[in-house]
Every structure is written in C-alpha cells, then in structure tokens.
BAZAKOL-755131 format. One record per residue (C-alpha): x, y, z; residue in one letter; residue number from 1. Coordinates in steps of 0.5 Angstrom, whole numbers. Each point is the difference from the previous one (the first is absolute). Example, Ala and Ser with C-alpha at 12.3 -4.5 7.8 and 13.67 -1.06 7.14 Angstrom:
{{25, -9, 16}, 'A', 1}
{{2, 7, -2}, 'S', 2}
***
This chain:
{{1, 34, 46}, 'M', 1}
{{3, 0, 6}, 'R', 2}
{{1, 6, 4}, 'I', 3}
{{4, 1, 6}, 'G', 4}
{{-2, 5, 6}, 'L', 5}
{{6, 3, 4}, 'M', 6}
{{-3, 3, 6}, 'V', 7}
{{4, 0, 7}, 'S', 8}
{{-3, -5, 5}, 'R', 9}
{{3, 3, 6}, 'Q', 10}
{{3, 6, 2}, 'G', 11}
{{-3, 7, 0}, 'P', 12}
{{-4, -1, -7}, 'S', 13}
{{-2, -7, 2}, 'G', 14}
{{-7, 3, 2}, 'L', 15}
{{-2, 0, -7}, 'W', 16}
{{2, -7, -2}, 'A', 17}
{{-7, -3, 1}, 'V', 18}
{{-4, 6, -4}, 'T', 19}
{{5, 0, -6}, 'C', 20}
{{0, -8, 0}, 'D', 21}
{{-8, 0, 0}, 'A', 22}
{{0, 6, -6}, 'C', 23}
{{5, -4, -4}, 'T', 24}
{{-4, -6, 0}, 'M', 25}
{{-7, 4, -1}, 'L', 26}
{{3, 2, -6}, 'A', 27}
{{3, -6, -3}, 'A', 28}
{{-7, -4, 2}, 'A', 29}
{{-4, 6, -4}, 'E', 30}
{{5, -1, -6}, 'L', 31}
{{-1, -8, 0}, 'N', 32}
{{-8, 1, 1}, 'A', 33}
{{1, 3, -7}, 'R', 34}
{{4, -5, -3}, 'G', 35}
{{7, 2, 3}, 'G', 36}
{{5, 3, -5}, 'V', 37}
{{0, -4, -7}, 'R', 38}
{{-3, -6, 3}, 'D', 39}
{{5, 0, 5}, 'R', 40}
{{-2, 0, 8}, 'E', 41}
{{4, 5, 4}, 'I', 42}
{{3, -3, 6}, 'A', 43}
{{3, 5, 6}, 'V', 44}
{{6, -2, 3}, 'V', 45}
{{1, 3, 7}, 'L', 46}
{{7, 3, 1}, 'G', 47}
{{3, 3, 6}, 'D', 48}
{{4, 7, -1}, 'A', 49}
{{3, -1, 7}, 'G', 50}
{{3, 6, 3}, 'T', 51}
{{7, 0, -2}, 'T', 52}
{{3, 1, -7}, 'G', 53}
{{3, -7, 0}, 'A', 54}
{{-6, -3, 2}, 'E', 55}
{{-4, 3, -6}, 'A', 56}
{{5, -1, -5}, 'A', 57}
{{0, -8, 2}, 'F', 58}
{{-7, -1, 0}, 'N', 59}
{{-1, 4, -6}, 'A', 60}
{{5, -4, -4}, 'S', 61}
{{-4, -7, 3}, 'R', 62}
{{-7, 3, -3}, 'L', 63}
{{4, -1, -7}, 'V', 64}
{{4, -6, 1}, 'E', 65}
{{-4, -4, 4}, 'I', 66}
{{-7, 2, 0}, 'D', 67}
{{0, 2, -8}, 'A', 68}
{{-4, 6, 1}, 'V', 69}
{{-1, 4, -7}, 'D', 70}
{{0, 7, 4}, 'A', 71}
{{0, 3, 7}, 'V', 72}
{{-4, 5, 3}, 'V', 73}
{{4, 4, 6}, 'G', 74}
{{-4, 3, 6}, 'M', 75}
{{6, 2, 5}, 'H', 76}
{{4, 5, 2}, 'A', 77}
{{4, 4, -5}, 'S', 78}
{{7, -2, 3}, 'N', 79}
{{-1, -7, -2}, 'L', 80}
{{-2, 2, -7}, 'R', 81}
{{7, 0, -3}, 'A', 82}
{{2, -7, 3}, 'A', 83}
{{-6, -3, -3}, 'I', 84}
{{1, 3, -6}, 'A', 85}
{{7, -3, 0}, 'R', 86}
{{-3, -7, 2}, 'G', 87}
{{-4, 0, -6}, 'L', 88}
{{5, 2, -4}, 'A', 89}
{{-5, 2, -6}, 'G', 90}
{{-2, -7, -1}, 'R', 91}
{{-7, 2, 2}, 'V', 92}
{{-4, 6, 0}, 'P', 93}
{{0, 4, 7}, 'Y', 94}
{{-6, 5, 1}, 'V', 95}
{{1, 4, 7}, 'Y', 96}
{{-7, 1, 2}, 'A', 97}
{{0, 5, 6}, 'P', 98}
{{0, 8, 1}, 'M', 99}
{{8, 1, 0}, 'Y', 100}
{{5, 6, -1}, 'E', 101}
{{0, 0, -7}, 'G', 102}
{{7, 0, -5}, 'G', 103}
{{0, -7, -1}, 'E', 104}
{{5, -1, -6}, 'Q', 105}
{{1, -8, -1}, 'N', 106}
{{-3, -2, -6}, 'R', 107}
{{-2, -6, 3}, 'H', 108}
{{-5, 3, 5}, 'V', 109}
{{-6, 3, -1}, 'L', 110}
{{-3, 4, 6}, 'P', 111}
{{-8, 2, -1}, 'I', 112}
{{-1, 3, 7}, 'G', 113}
{{-1, 7, 1}, 'A', 114}
{{7, 4, 2}, 'T', 115}
{{1, 5, 6}, 'D', 116}
{{-1, 6, -4}, 'E', 117}
{{-7, -2, -3}, 'E', 118}
{{-2, -2, 7}, 'L', 119}
{{3, 6, 4}, 'L', 120}
{{-2, 5, -6}, 'G', 121}
{{-7, -1, 2}, 'L', 122}
{{1, -1, 8}, 'A', 123}
{{4, 6, 2}, 'I', 124}
{{-3, 6, -4}, 'P', 125}
{{-7, -3, 3}, 'T', 126}
{{3, 0, 7}, 'L', 127}
{{2, 7, -1}, 'M', 128}
{{-6, 3, -2}, 'E', 129}
{{-5, -4, 4}, 'R', 130}
{{4, -1, 7}, 'R', 131}
{{5, 6, -1}, 'R', 132}
{{6, -5, 1}, 'A', 133}
{{6, 4, -2}, 'Q', 134}
{{5, -3, 4}, 'K', 135}
{{2, -7, -1}, 'Y', 136}
{{5, -5, 3}, 'F', 137}
{{2, -6, -4}, 'L', 138}
{{1, -7, 4}, 'F', 139}
{{1, -7, -3}, 'G', 140}
{{4, -6, -1}, 'N', 141}
{{7, 1, -2}, 'D', 142}
{{0, -4, -7}, 'Y', 143}
{{-1, 2, -8}, 'V', 144}
{{-7, 2, 0}, 'W', 145}
{{-1, 4, 6}, 'P', 146}
{{7, 4, -2}, 'R', 147}
{{-3, 1, -7}, 'R', 148}
{{-7, 2, 3}, 'A', 149}
{{3, 5, 5}, 'A', 150}
{{3, 4, -6}, 'L', 151}
{{-7, 0, -4}, 'S', 152}
{{-3, 2, 7}, 'A', 153}
{{5, 6, 1}, 'G', 154}
{{-1, 2, -8}, 'R', 155}
{{-8, 0, 1}, 'I', 156}
{{0, 4, 7}, 'V', 157}
{{5, 5, -3}, 'A', 158}
{{-4, 1, -7}, 'A', 159}
{{-6, 2, 4}, 'H', 160}
{{3, 4, 5}, 'G', 161}
{{1, -4, 6}, 'G', 162}
{{6, -2, 4}, 'R', 163}
{{3, -7, 2}, 'V', 164}
{{2, 2, 7}, 'V', 165}
{{3, -7, 2}, 'G', 166}
{{2, -7, -3}, 'A', 167}
{{2, -7, 3}, 'S', 168}
{{1, -7, -3}, 'L', 169}
{{1, -5, 5}, 'V', 170}
{{2, -8, -1}, 'P', 171}
{{-5, -5, 0}, 'F', 172}
{{-2, -3, 7}, 'G', 173}
{{1, 7, 3}, 'S', 174}
{{-6, 1, 5}, 'D', 175}
{{3, 6, 4}, 'D', 176}
{{-3, 6, -2}, 'Y', 177}
{{1, 5, 6}, 'D', 178}
{{5, 4, -4}, 'E', 179}
{{-4, 0, -6}, 'T', 180}
{{-6, 2, 4}, 'F', 181}
{{4, 6, 3}, 'A', 182}
{{2, 2, -6}, 'R', 183}
{{-7, 1, -3}, 'I', 184}
{{-2, 4, 6}, 'R', 185}
{{6, 4, 0}, 'R', 186}
{{-1, 2, -8}, 'T', 187}
{{-7, 1, 1}, 'G', 188}
{{-1, -4, -6}, 'A', 189}
{{-8, 0, -3}, 'D', 190}
{{1, -7, -3}, 'A', 191}
{{5, -6, 0}, 'V', 192}
{{1, -4, -7}, 'V', 193}
{{0, -7, 2}, 'S', 194}
{{5, -4, -4}, 'L', 195}
{{0, -7, 4}, 'L', 196}
{{-2, -7, -3}, 'L', 197}
{{-5, -4, 3}, 'G', 198}
{{1, -2, 7}, 'E', 199}
{{4, 6, 1}, 'E', 200}
{{-5, 4, -2}, 'T', 201}
{{-5, -3, 5}, 'V', 202}
{{5, 1, 6}, 'R', 203}
{{1, 7, -2}, 'F', 204}
{{-7, 2, 0}, 'N', 205}
{{-2, -4, 7}, 'R', 206}
{{6, 4, 3}, 'A', 207}
{{-2, 7, -3}, 'F', 208}
{{-7, -1, 2}, 'A', 209}
{{2, -2, 7}, 'A', 210}
{{5, 6, 1}, 'A', 211}
{{-6, 5, -1}, 'G', 212}
{{3, 2, -7}, 'L', 213}
{{-6, -2, -4}, 'S', 214}
{{-5, 5, 2}, 'A', 215}
{{4, 6, -3}, 'R', 216}
{{5, -3, -5}, 'V', 217}
{{-2, -3, -6}, 'L', 218}
{{3, -6, -3}, 'R', 219}
{{0, -1, -8}, 'L', 220}
{{2, -8, 0}, 'G', 221}
{{2, -3, -7}, 'L', 222}
{{0, -7, 0}, 'A', 223}
{{-6, 0, 4}, 'V', 224}
{{-6, -5, -1}, 'D', 225}
{{-6, -3, 4}, 'E', 226}
{{4, -5, 2}, 'T', 227}
{{5, 5, 4}, 'V', 228}
{{-6, 3, 3}, 'L', 229}
{{-3, -7, 2}, 'Y', 230}
{{7, -1, 3}, 'A', 231}
{{1, 6, 4}, 'G', 232}
{{-7, 0, 3}, 'G', 233}
{{-6, 6, -1}, 'A', 234}
{{3, 5, 5}, 'H', 235}
{{7, 0, -3}, 'A', 236}
{{-2, 4, -6}, 'H', 237}
{{-3, 7, 1}, 'E', 238}
{{2, 5, -5}, 'N', 239}
{{3, -5, -4}, 'L', 240}
{{0, 1, -8}, 'Y', 241}
{{2, -5, -5}, 'V', 242}
{{1, 1, -8}, 'P', 243}
{{-1, -6, -4}, 'T', 244}
{{-3, -2, -7}, 'T', 245}
{{-5, -5, 3}, 'F', 246}
{{-5, 0, 5}, 'L', 247}
{{-6, -5, 1}, 'A', 248}
{{-4, 6, 3}, 'A', 249}
{{1, 4, -7}, 'A', 250}
{{-6, -3, -3}, 'R', 251}
{{4, 0, -7}, 'A', 252}
{{-4, -5, -5}, 'P', 253}
{{6, -5, -1}, 'R', 254}
{{2, 1, 7}, 'G', 255}
{{-7, -2, 2}, 'D', 256}
{{0, -6, -4}, 'N', 257}
{{7, -2, 3}, 'F', 258}
{{-2, 0, 7}, 'V', 259}
{{-7, -3, -1}, 'E', 260}
{{4, -6, -4}, 'L', 261}
{{5, 0, 6}, 'Y', 262}
{{-5, -1, 5}, 'R', 263}
{{-4, -5, -4}, 'D', 264}
{{6, -4, -1}, 'S', 265}
{{3, 0, 7}, 'F', 266}
{{-6, 2, 5}, 'G', 267}
{{-1, 6, 5}, 'A', 268}
{{6, -2, 5}, 'L', 269}
{{5, 0, -5}, 'A', 270}
{{6, 5, 0}, 'P', 271}
{{-3, 7, -3}, 'P', 272}
{{2, 1, -8}, 'A', 273}
{{4, 6, 0}, 'T', 274}
{{5, 4, -4}, 'V', 275}
{{6, -5, 1}, 'F', 276}
{{-5, -7, -2}, 'G', 277}
{{-3, 4, -6}, 'Q', 278}
{{7, 2, -3}, 'S', 279}
{{1, -8, 0}, 'C', 280}
{{-7, -1, -3}, 'Y', 281}
{{2, 5, -6}, 'D', 282}
{{7, -2, -1}, 'A', 283}
{{-3, -7, -1}, 'V', 284}
{{-5, 2, -5}, 'H', 285}
{{6, 4, -4}, 'L', 286}
{{4, -6, -1}, 'L', 287}
{{-6, -4, -2}, 'A', 288}
{{-1, 6, -5}, 'G', 289}
{{7, 0, -3}, 'L', 290}
{{-1, -8, -1}, 'A', 291}
{{-6, 1, -4}, 'H', 292}
{{3, 6, -4}, 'A', 293}
{{4, -4, -5}, 'G', 294}
{{1, -6, -4}, 'R', 295}
{{3, -4, 5}, 'R', 296}
{{-2, -2, 8}, 'A', 297}
{{7, -3, 2}, 'D', 298}
{{5, 4, 4}, 'D', 299}
{{4, 2, -5}, 'G', 300}
{{-5, 4, -4}, 'G', 301}
{{-3, 3, 7}, 'L', 302}
{{7, 2, 2}, 'R', 303}
{{1, 4, -7}, 'H', 304}
{{-7, 3, 1}, 'R', 305}
{{2, 2, 7}, 'F', 306}
{{6, 3, -2}, 'S', 307}
{{-3, 4, -5}, 'R', 308}
{{-5, 3, 4}, 'L', 309}
{{5, 1, 6}, 'A', 310}
{{4, 4, -5}, 'G', 311}
{{-5, 4, -3}, 'R', 312}
{{-6, 1, 6}, 'H', 313}
{{3, 2, 7}, 'P', 314}
{{-4, 0, 6}, 'G', 315}
{{-8, -2, 0}, 'R', 316}
{{0, 3, -8}, 'R', 317}
{{2, -8, -1}, 'A', 318}
{{-7, -2, 3}, 'L', 319}
{{-6, -2, -5}, 'P', 320}
{{-5, 5, 1}, 'P', 321}
{{-5, -6, 3}, 'T', 322}
{{4, 0, 6}, 'L', 323}
{{-1, 4, 6}, 'M', 324}
{{7, 4, 1}, 'A', 325}
{{0, 1, -7}, 'A', 326}
{{-5, 6, 0}, 'S', 327}
{{0, 1, 8}, 'A', 328}
{{2, 7, 3}, 'G', 329}
{{2, 1, 7}, 'V', 330}
{{-4, 0, 6}, 'Y', 331}
{{2, 4, 6}, 'L', 332}
{{-4, -4, 6}, 'A', 333}
{{-1, 2, 7}, 'E', 334}
{{0, -6, 5}, 'A', 335}
{{-6, -1, 4}, 'Q', 336}
{{1, -5, 5}, 'G', 337}
{{1, -6, -4}, 'L', 338}
{{-2, 3, -7}, 'E', 339}
{{3, 4, -5}, 'L', 340}
{{-5, 6, -2}, 'K', 341}
{{1, 4, -7}, 'V', 342}
{{2, 7, 2}, 'L', 343}
{{2, 2, -7}, 'A', 344}
{{2, -3, -7}, 'T', 345}
{{5, 2, -5}, 'G', 346}
***
C-alpha cells in the first residue's frame, strides 16, 4: 500500500515539512511492524504541495500517475486543497489532516482536523473569563482559512458579549506591521486573534514583542505549535495563547505513547512531534484501517470504503476510536518560553 504525503516544502508552511515527514513514516513503520495492511507493506511517498494551486495540482497528479499511490495525506494550507483534489480527480482517497476552517463539501476529500469553531469556541470564552479580554483585533493572511476563521471568531466574540474592534488581512510576505500595531493601540484591543501561516506567524510574533505590545495585549494564535515557538525564539511569546487538539505536554495516554515512540525512533534532537505531524500520523492509521475493513485491499476497495465514510461521517468522527484525534477535546495552551502548557480543556 503506497501513501503519498502532500506537504509544502517551501514557503510559509515549509517549517512543518520535516515533522510531518517523520510522523508519517513513523505511522507506516508502526503498521509494518504489525504486518502491514493485509500482508502488504506500507510505503510512504513524499510529495510537495508547493505554494501555488498549479504546483499543487501537478504534483498531486504525479503521485497517482507516476508514483502509483493508493491514497494521499495532505498537510498544507487550505488554499491548496481544491487544487490537490483537482489533480487527484477522485482517483485515490485524499485525507486532509490539519485543523482547518470547516465546510469542505468535496466528497473525495475527508478532513479530520478540528475546525476553527471548535478551537475558538474554547479559547475566546476562556480568555474573556480568565484574562478579561473583551475587545478583539483580528489579523491574518488574506486567503480562505483566515477569512473563514475571522468570521467564526467574530460570531464567538459577539455571542459571549465581547466586541471585534478591528480586522486586517494582508498578503503573504507582508512584514511591515507599523500601521497594524498603530490600529491595535488606537482601538484599545485586549487581544489579537492571529490567523497567520507558519513563517508569517514567526515574523509577526517577533515584531509584536519588539514593538512592546506583548506585555499588555494578549495574542490568540491559531496554527501555532512548538515549531513556530522555536523559530520565533523564547522572548517573542509573552501572553500568547494557542488552541489545539494535541500537546505533547498534555499527558494523555495515547499522546504519551506517540511521543515516546517518536523520540525512540528519531532521537532527542529531532524536530518536536506537534499537532501537525500528529495529524499525519492519525491519517495514515485511518487509511490503514479502511484498507483492513473490507474484503479487498486494492485501491478500488479502498476508494469505495473511503467514499462511504467521507459521506456519512464528516470531520474527526470518521477516525477509529483508537486514534488520538478521534476522542480528543480541545486544549487551550499558554506559551511559556519555547513550550506550550495546558491552561484549559474542553
């Protein structure tokens, strides 16, 4: 059974590629040690989602036509998902692994990550209660995920009696934050909801701290993990809060086993096993479970079972109960130096 992994290996989300590769290969090795899938070894084919729709569609098609994969796991920005689905053209199952904006309607795509509604639904009320954050400024990159996430954030803030006092979406590569910081100061925002991707978050966090805002304005960062903290440096994250579905520090039994297996396999100096790599790990196990489930293990049988599952069980409800994300709640973590510490669960 050949599984293709589509991650962006350059651009803002390229910093997650190594962790995603490692966690995907870890899942395959774990399954192969148990005999593979119906006596077939799992092989991982590393693909590149690129940074544009054209690159993503072309490379996705190559995975099927040249590399002969039986399924694809995607861990990339939401603006590439439709292009990858177009390149795959329904020929193989496509599991979209990370947290995302919700609302995917393509029957050939199975998203398994938490939605912004779930993540912000815990984070915003908790910050209102514990940190008295009532006024929110929304800031992110200008593409589908931040646009949808900003709408979700606005609804949740309003539903809990707060106010959105400003919003700004900027193109990839923007690094002049002077006007944004001036608006945050003018509006008296208590918190900034950060909807930036990868390296974009790293630059913003450094500049935010350097501007002297981090001591008095909270940040609520989506799509933030320990990799982002390492890239930003220990002094860039004061009053930064992160909603997520997986934390190595959360001490959940399945999570502990995963982290221990990861460290045993790759050593103490490997990139951290974070929510983005963990989502790839779960996706591989999901695909293996589908391949085990029917009488046939060929790609036709896998596609049939995938289509039925995707149509009936949207979101994480599709995951077998043995996997971490299947029964996981949401954590709200506080950044402390280069670590994320659990503040609340829901």
